[in-house]
N, C-alpha and C positions, 0 to 999 in steps of 0.2 A: 772508456765508453766506446762500444762498437757502434759507429754512426752509419745507419742504413738510410735514414730519412732526412738527415741534416748534415751540413758540412761543419766540421769542428775547427778548421783552421781559421784563426783570427776571429773566432766566434764571440760576439759580445755577450752571449748568454752565460750564466753560471753553469757549473756542472749539474746542479740540481734541476735547473730549467731545461738543460739539454736532455737529461734523462726523462723529464716530464714530456717533452716534445716527442722523443722517440717512442715512448710508450702510448701516449694519448693522441698524437697527431695534430695538436694545436697548442697555442700559447696566447694568453692575453697580455699585451703590453700596455700598461696604464699611462694615460696622459701623453701618448705618443705625439698627438697633434694638438697644438694649443687652441684654447677657446677662441682666440682672436682669428686664427687661420680658419677654424671651423666656421665661424660666423661669416667670414669673407666668402668662402666657397659656397655656403648655403645661400647667401644673398645673391651671388652671381648666378647660381643655377635657377633660383626662383625668378629672377628678373628676366629670364628668357621667355616668360609668358607673353611679352610684348612682340615676340617674333614667331609665335606658334599660332597657326590658324585652326580654329575649331569649327565644327558644324554650327550653323546658325542657331539650332535648337539648344545648344549648350552655352551660348554666348553670355547668358546671364548668371552663369555659375562661376564661383571663385576658381581661380587657376588651380589652387591646391586640391580642389575637389575633382579636377578633371584628369590629372596626371598621376599615375602611380609609379611609373618608372621613366627615367631619362637615361638613354643608352649613350655610350661613347662620349660622355661630356668632357673627356680629356682633350677633345678637339678644340675646346675653348681655351684661350691663352691663360686666363686667370685660373681656371680649374686645373689646367695641366701643371700649374705651379705645385700642386700636391706632390707630384712625383719628384720635384727638385728639392723638397725639404730634406735637410741633412739626416734627420732622425728616421725618415722613411727609407732612405737609401742605404741604411746600415746593412752590410752584407751578412749572409749566413744566418738570418733569423728563420728558424724552422727549415723551410724548403728553399732558402736562398742558396743556390749552389755557388755563387760567386758574385763579384761586383758588376760584371757585364750583364745587365738586365734591361729589358725593354717592357713598356706597358703594352699589354695585350688587349685589355678591355676595362672599361670603368662604367659604373652604373649607380645612379642615385635612386634609392628605393623610398617611396612615399606611401607607407602602409596605411590605408584608410581605417577609420573606425568600422567595426564589424557589425553586421546585421545578424539575425538569428540563423542565417544560412552559412555562417562561418567561412565566408569567402576570403578572408584575409589570412587565414592560416596557410602554411606552405608545407607540402609533403616532404618526404625525406630523400633528397637527391645526393649524388656525388657530382661535383662541379666538372669533373673530367667528361661527363656526359655531353656537355655543351660545347666542347672544343675538339677539333680534329687533331689532337696532340696526344701521343702515347708515351711521352717521355716524362712521366709524372714526377720524377725526381728533379726535373729541370723546370718545374712549373709550380707556382704557389698561389694561394688566394689570401686576400686580406679584406677585412670588413671593419670599417671605422664607424663608431657610434657618433651621430650628429647631435644626440641629446641623451638623457638618461634612458636606459632601456632595461626593462625587466619583464617578468611574466605577465604583467597587466597590459602592456602595449605590444606584446608579441616579440620578445627577445629571441635571439638565435638559440637553438638547442643542438648539442653535439652528442654523437655516439662515440665516446672515446675508444681508441684502438681499432676502429673499423678501417683506418687507412692502410692497415696491413693486409687487407683483402684485395680482391680484384674488382674491376668495374662490373657492377650488377646490371641486370635488365631493368630498365625504367619504363613505367607505364602510368596511365592516369589512374588515380585512386578511386575506390568505390565511394565517392562523396556525392552529395547533392549537386554541388557546383564544382566542375573540373576545369581548373585553369592552368595547373602546372603538373608536370610528371614527377614521379618519385619511385622509390622501391618499396617492396614489402619487407619490412625489417622484422627481425625476431623481437617480439614484444618483451622478451626477458632481458634484452640488452639494456645496459645502463644508459640513461639519457640525462645529460647535464644541461641545465639552463645557464646560459652565459649572460649574467647580469653585468652591464657595462655602463660606465659614466661617459659623459661627453668627451670626445677626444681619445678614448680608449680604442685600441685596435686589436682584433684577434687575427693571428696568422694561422692558416691551417692547410693541411695537405689536400690536394684535389680529389683524393679518393675517400676522404673522411665523410661519412654519412652525417648529414646535418639537416636542419629544417628550422621552422619558426612557427610560433603559435598565433592565436587570434589576438587582434588589437581590441581589447575590451574597454579602452578609454574613448573619449570624444575627440582626441587629438589625432594628428597624422604623424605616425612614428617614422622618423627618417634615419637612414643609414647609408653609408657609401660602400659599395662592393667593388673591389679592385683585384685585378689579376696581373701577375708579372711572369715573364718567361725569360730564362737565360738565353743569351745569344749563343747558339751552339754551331 
């Protein structure tokens, strides 16, 4: 296998999995994080509601209804433990170029139930857009499901193979509510819904085009978004 997007030395993936990564730009690792650890991280993040001050007009609302994203929660000692899990530190999964890696960013996403305005759907970005790093082969993304995620509550969608292209122009979509930037993708490109169970993690290339749909349920869909960078 000619490895352009992943390192094959001491790779824990099978040949079939490596070929899939090279061709599609992502791979889902099932049950990477235990339910026990997921519950600990989720509880710790939600418990931070006692330390966040909101406007007085929102004080009667439940915390879960006020916060849709928590940035850089790796600064919390308990949440940082995610990075120390042996299974998470396995080198060379997709865009892991080696064992010397550092956490670049972490975010908990709390996707709310949607209204008729479809505000919970996410346009199609490339994550390289958000970071001043152009060594894409030394940079990778991971997204861990905190609960069962499918098309009904806004699972991730991937455009396989788009990691082989370059960084595209990002702009706000022509939607009624514009909260995130994305790209205008070819509507003929295949889009795959990434259905995941609690603890499953998808690793993907930062140039792979992806997005997420509406949350049509009454619950708040949660997922953890993590980025790692090789020390170069």
